[in-house]
N, C-alpha and C positions, 0 to 999 in steps of 0.2 A: 735569814729566812726562818719563818715559823710555820706552824700548822694549827688549824682549828677545825674541829669536827663540826659538820653541818648542824647537828643537834644542839650545839653550844652557841650558835649564832644569836638566837633570840636572847639568851642570857647576856651575851656581850653587848647587844644593842640596848638592853635595859640598863646595863651598867653605864654605858655611854650617855644615856639620857640624864644621868645625874649632873652632867656638865654641859651637854649640848642639846639643842633641839634637833632631833634625829629625823632626817627625811630618808625614806626607804621605799622599795617597791611594795605595792600592796594590791590586793584584789578589791574590786568594788562589788556591790550587790548585783551588778549586771555582768559580772565575770570579766570586767575590764582590768587591765594592768596599768596602774598609774604610780607616780611617785608623790608621796604625801607624808605627813607626819606619821612616824612609826606607830603602828597598832599591832600588838602581838597577835590578836585574833585574825587579822587580815593580811599579815606579812606573807610574802611569797618569794621564792627564788625562781619560779616558773615565769620568766619574762624574757623577752628578746630585746628589740630596740624599742624604747618607749616612744609613744606617739609625739610627745613634746620633750624637748631638751630640758635640762635642769637649770637653764639660764634664769628662770624666775626666782631661784634661790638668792641670786646676787642682784638681779635686775627685775624687781616685781612688775607685773603687768600694769599696775597703777599704784602710785604711792604719793603721800604728802611729803614735801621737802621742807616746808616751813609753815608756820601759822602766825597770824597777827590777831591780837586781841586787845581792843581799845588802844591801838597804836603801839603795843608792845610786841616786838618781833621775837619769835622762838624757833630756832632751827630744830628739825626733827631728823636725827640720825640714829638708826637702830643698830646696836652693836651686839645683839644677842648671839652668842656662839652657836654655830650650826654644824652638823655633820651630815654629809651626803654619802649614803651607803649604796653601793651598787651602781654608781655612775659608770657609763661606758666611756671608753677612751676617746672616742670622737667628741663627745660632749665635754669632757675635761679639756681637750685641746681647744675647743671653742671658748671655754671660760678663760683659759690662759691667754688666748689671742684677744679676747674682749678686754681683759685686764690691761694688756699692753696699750690698747686703744684708749681706754678710759683714764690712763695715767701718763700718756705720752707727752702731750702738749699742755694738758690741763688736768689737774688731779680731781677726778670726780669722786669726792670723798664718800658719797653714798655707796658707790660701787666698791672702791678700794678698801674701805673699812670692813665691809661685809666679806670681801675676799680674804682679808687678813684673818678674820675670825671664823673662817669656814674650813673644816677638815674634809678631805676628799678620800673616800675609799672606793677604788676602782674595781669593777668586776671585769676581768679580762674576757674578751669574747672567744669562745671555743671555735668559732667559725662564722660564716656569713649569716647575719641575723635577718637579712631581708635581701631580695633580689636586687635592690637598688643600692646596697652598701658598696662603697668603693674606697674605704679608708686606707687600704694598702696603696692606692694610687696617690692619695693626698698625704701620706706619711702620718696619719693620725690614728692608726690602729693596726691590728685588732687588740693590741695591748698598749698601755701608756709607757712612754719612754722618759717620763719625768713629770714633776708638778703635782704628784700625788703624795698622800701620807701613807696609805697602805694600798696594796694591789693584790687581789685574790685570784688564784688560778684553781679551777675545779680539778679535784683529784679523787675520784670515787666518792666515798662518804665524808670527805674532808676537803678543805681548801689549803693550798700552800700560800703563804702570806709573804709578799715582798714588802720590805719596809723602806719607805722613801724619804723620811724626814725624822727629826727629833720628836715631833708631835706624834708621828706614827709609832715610834719606839714607845712612847707613853701609852698610846691606845692599845698596843699589843703586849703590855707589861703584865697583864693578869695571868693567873694560872690556867685560864681557858686556852691560852696559846702555848703550844709546845715547841721546843727547839727543833728546827729542821734544817740545820746548816750542813748536813751531810751531802756529799757529791751526788748521791742518788736523787735527792730532792731537786737539786739544781738541774740535773739532767732531765727530770720530768718537766720542769718549767721550760727548758729549751725545746723539748719535744712538743709540748703544748703550743708554744709559739710557732714552731715550724708548721704544724698541722693547721693551725688557725690561719696563718698567712697564706698557705697554699690553697685554702678553700675560698679565698676571696679574689676573684679575677681582677687583674689590672685593667684599667680603662685608658688606653693610650690617647684617646681623643681629648682627654682633659689637658694633657701637656701640649697636644697639637693645637688646641684652642688657645692656650696661654701663649704659645709662640706666635700664633697669628695675631693676637691682640698686641703683642709686643712689637711686631714688625709692621705688617701691612694694615692691620685692623680688619674687622669684619665689615662686609659691605652693608650699606644702609638697607638694602632690600631684605636682608636677614632680620634685622631689628624691626622693620616695618611689618614683616609677616607675623612675627611673634606679637607685636603690638596690636595687630588686628585680632589676634586670638585671645589676648589677655582680658579677663573680665574684672580686673582690679579688685579682687577679693582680699589681697594682702596676705593670704595664707602662707605663701612661701617665706615671707619675712618673719611671720610669727613663729613658725616652726624651725627657723634657722638658728643654730647655736651662736652664730657670730653677727646677727643683725641686732643693732642697738639703737636704731632710730627711735626718737621719742618726741612727743608734743608736750607743751606746757599750758596749763589752764588754771584759772582761779575759781574757787568755789566759796560761796557765802555759807557760813555756818550759822551765825546769828546776826542780829542787826549791827553789832560792833565787832564781829570777828569773821575770819575767813582763813582759807589755806590755799597754798599753791600746790598743784598736783603735776606730776609728770606721768605720762602714760605711753605705752607702746604706740608707735606710729610706723608707717611704711613709706619708703622712698618711691614706691609704685603709685601712691596716691597723688593725684594732681595737686592737692592743696599743700603737700609737704614742702615743695620748693616755690610756691606762689608767694610773691613779695607784696608788701603793703601797697605798692603802686598799681598792682594788678598784673605786672609782668611776671611771666613764669619762664625761667631759663630751660626748664624741662617741660616744654609745652605739649609734647605728644607722648603717648604711651610707649612708642618705639624708643624714644630717647630715655625714658625712665627705665625700661627693661635693659637697655644698653648699659646705663650707668650702674645698675644693680650688679650685672654680671662682670663688669669691669672691676668693681670693688672686690668681687670674689676671686677673680682670676688674674688681675693685672696690678691693681694698686695696693702694694704691700711691700714691706722690706723684711729682711731676715729677722729683725727683732720682733716684728709683728706676728710671725708665723709660729714661733716657738718650736722650730724644727720641722714644721709641716711644709708642704709644697706651696700652699697658698692659703687664703683665708676662707676657702671652702674646705670643710673638714671631712667631706665624703660620706656624710650620714645618709644622704639620699632622700631626706624628708620632703624637699621641695618637689622632687619627682613623684613621691608617694601621694602627696596631698593636692597638687595643682590639678583642678578639674579639667583643664584644657592642655595639660602636658607641656608645661614650659618650665621644667626643672633644669638644674645645672647639667644633668646628663644629656637631656634632649638638646639643649643649646650647644653644648660642646660637640656632640655628634653631628649636628647639622652644620656647624661651623667648619669642622674638619672634613666633612663629606661634600662641602660646597653645594648644599641643597638650598637654593634660594632663587 
């Protein structure tokens, strides 16, 4: 365990920039909080749950995977080391789960190489960051139980720093970090965790919904009702830490060259599962909503969840941003309450 004073954080971030592309919380000119390339002038610690997860650091919204120029093929794999500072535990859990998915049956080297070259510094949540947070239910917060390099716990004018890897040892090796291996520091971390967990209510409907899907399944009427409401914006997929659907397209660059792109897609879009024949096995919005929530609450194994309950990490963003209220919380509550 180590300690770093808050006033020293910018200096640490600048030092890390010598080796990594540092992504950190920052203010915008509109007073919004986002995660972007570290900028000392706009850096902030005044943020809660970011609107978007940091999955774009490993899985960009759109990227070229290879180029062809006059018949010569060139793969494009970016291996620039990156450091994610201030990531929340739910988003880290989402990254770990996505890494399992991306390397399980086929090694998606674009994702796995980025993951290998990315350091994660978690900011443990002192409490519920939003009324829709339910990470204690999904076992993905409010602090990380593994998979990080460093984890920071707020402690007055400083942070207590938990080291989670050899890379973390290196990151915390400068004189900016003081030793804090005394029992008092460990007790402060224990108290921090206890208070944080107690502030985030459990949502029993999540496990009840999981059990229903495992046994009897939810009735078609429930999915049809949600299908009638859904406006197919795809927002729930784009803000979800564990959604990794993508589409592939080709783009002409010049007369003799082009590139293949992959871009985020959503299983809620009718075209996502439409086959070349015109047949669509997910031909209704009800079926597409059913499939999405089965992926979050039913189709996963222990290796996939990295200690979590399921592949929903309890961030609550789908409930935050769905304009017609079809988030995981709403679906689980309706399923367990038999409102259909």
